[in-house]
N, C-alpha and C positions, 0 to 999 in steps of 0.2 A: 108468382101471384102479382095480382094487381091492387095497390092501395087505392081505395075506394076514395078517400077524402082528395088524391092528388092526381089520380089516373095513372101511376108512374108502374109501370110492370118490373118487378126484379126476377131476376134467375141466375143460379151460378153460372159462374164463366167457364169456359171450356180451352183448350189448347188453341183451338180454331180463332179465338176472339184475342189472340195475343198481340199480333200488331198494331189492331185497334188501340187497345188500353194501354199499351206503352206509350203512343203518341197523346192519350189522352192525361196519364200521370205526368210524362214530361212538359206537358202545357200548362197544366194547372199548377205546377209547382214551380214553374221556371221563374215566376215574378214573388219577391217577398223578401221579409228578413233572412229567413234560413238560406235561401239560395244566393242572396247577397252575400252572406257569411261564407258559404260552403264556396261556392264559384264566384269570385268577384268577376272576372270576367266575362261577360255574357255572349259574348262571340264563343267562349269555349264551353260554356253552360248546357248550350244546346246539345252538343255531341257527347258531352258527360252525362247529362242528364238521358239521354236516348240509352246509354250503354249502361247505366245506375239501374234506370227502372225495367230495362229488361229482365235483369238479374233480378231485381226484387220481385217483379211479377211472377217471373218463373218458381222463386222460391216459394211465393203466396201459394199457386198451383200445385205445388211439391208438397208443402207441410201445412198450409193454412186451409182457407176457405174463402173463396173468391168470389163477390156478389158484382153482378151489372145490370145493365137493362138492355132491351132487344136492341136498341140501336147505338149500344155501347159508347153513349154520352157519360156514363159513370162509371166509376168502378169502387168498390171498398175491400181492402184486404184484412182480414182477420186470423187471428192465429189463437185456439185454446189454449190457456195456459190454467190447467185444472190441477197441474201435479207439481210439485216444489222443483225449481229447477236450479242448479246451481249457478252464480252470479257467475259470467265470465265475457271474456273479449267477442268480438263478431265470430260466428263459426266459418267464415267465408273468406278470410282476409287476403288470400292470393285473389279470387274471384273480383273482391272490392278495387284492390289495387289495379288491377286490370283494367276494371270498367273506368275509374276515377283519375288514373294516371298521378301526375303532381299533386293534385288535389286530396288524393287517400288520407294523409293525417287527419284531416278535417273532419272527413264523412267516418273514420274510424271510432275518432274521440267522439263524435255525435253518437254513433251507436254504442259506444263502451259508457255515454254519461246515461245513455236512455236505460241499457241494461243494470247498470249501478243502483238506479234509483227507481228500478221496477219493483211493484209492490209483489209478495210474496203469497198472498191471498189468491185463491183459486179465482178466475176471471176467463174472459175473453178479451184480447189484446186487439184494438184497432189499428194497423201499422201505417196503414194510407187509406184516405178517401179521397177521389179527385173527382170533378166533373169538368166536362169540357167548357173552358172558359165563354164560348159561344153558348152555352147552354146553363149558365150560373144564373142564381136568384131567381128560380123559377121552382124550387122544393127539390128537384130531385135528389140533392144529395141527403136532406133530411129523410126524405122517403126512404132511400136507400139503407141509411143506419135503422129506421124503424122498423123495417122491415127484418132487421136481425135481432132489435133490441127485444121485439115480439117472442123471438124465441128464445133468447135469454130468459125473459121474464118469466116464459112459461117454466122453466128450468130453477127457476131464484139463482141464477148465473150473473153477476157482475160485468162489467166491462171496464175497461181502462184504456186512455189515450193521451197524447200528448198533444196540445194546441200550440201553433206558434206565431198566432196574431191575435189581436182584440176581438175582429168579427168573428172567425172560427169559433173562440173562446164563449161569445154569446149564445151562438147556434148551440154549443153543445151543451150548456145551462138550460137552453129552452127543452131539450131534449133530455133533462132528468142528471145531467152530470154535476159534480160538485168539484170547485176548482181545489186543489190542494197547494202546499209548498212549491212554488216555483224553482225551475232550473236556469240559471244565468250561464252561457256559453263563455268560455274564456276569450281574450283578445279581442274585446269590446263585440263579442257575440251577441245574438238577441235573447230574450227572456223567452222561456220554453213554460208553457202551464201543464202541469198534470193533473189529469181530470179523472174522476172514479164515477161510476153509476151503479147504483144497487140498490136495494129495498131498503125502506126509510131505516128500520131498526136493524138492519142486519151490520154484520162486521163490516169493518172499513179500514183501509191502511192509517197509520197513525199520521196526524195532521189534516186529514180531511175533516169537514165540517158535517153536521147532519144534514145541512140544506144546501144546496147547489146555489142559491141565490147569494149574490154579493151586493154591498151597498151599493146604491148608484149615484153618480157625482150630481150632484143639483146644479139646475141649470142657473147660468148667470147673466 
């Protein structure tokens, strides 16, 4: 489907897209506060991220729903969470350790925190969204998410994600998400903002405001 307002075509990803999309994920997430915390050494980070996102993408293709564009410049990995799920540690600890090596404790801790604070209300979970760094700031990521949001809105189904930086949080607010209570990772880790998108008067997790808009800091 092509978004008329942006001209971005979105389609469901297939196994044939794997190599291209792994590279997009690894490059898009390479810089940022979470990346610096997870793998402080940038020389190690590239190899670790290639292995980690190969695992993440394959898991999304097996268990979730993955959207992309015809040129593979962007990817979004969604998981339907429409039934109550028990809070648990990551379901693939051995694969996680093999992919991340000495950095496995932090990756496992991050996954465990995400799961511990995950809403129990039915929703679709945006685990990852990434745009090729050379294609960013062109509305591709917003178009990719809006494509799935329209399907969720037709079903009355909320969405949930975790934002790892202020720029992305502002984008999600514009797309209708509400910022809820943040998570702060230990050992000088970054702040993670939990975000929820749903119908205005529908049930929402505790701590999430009725409106996604936050007070803006006054100019000085």
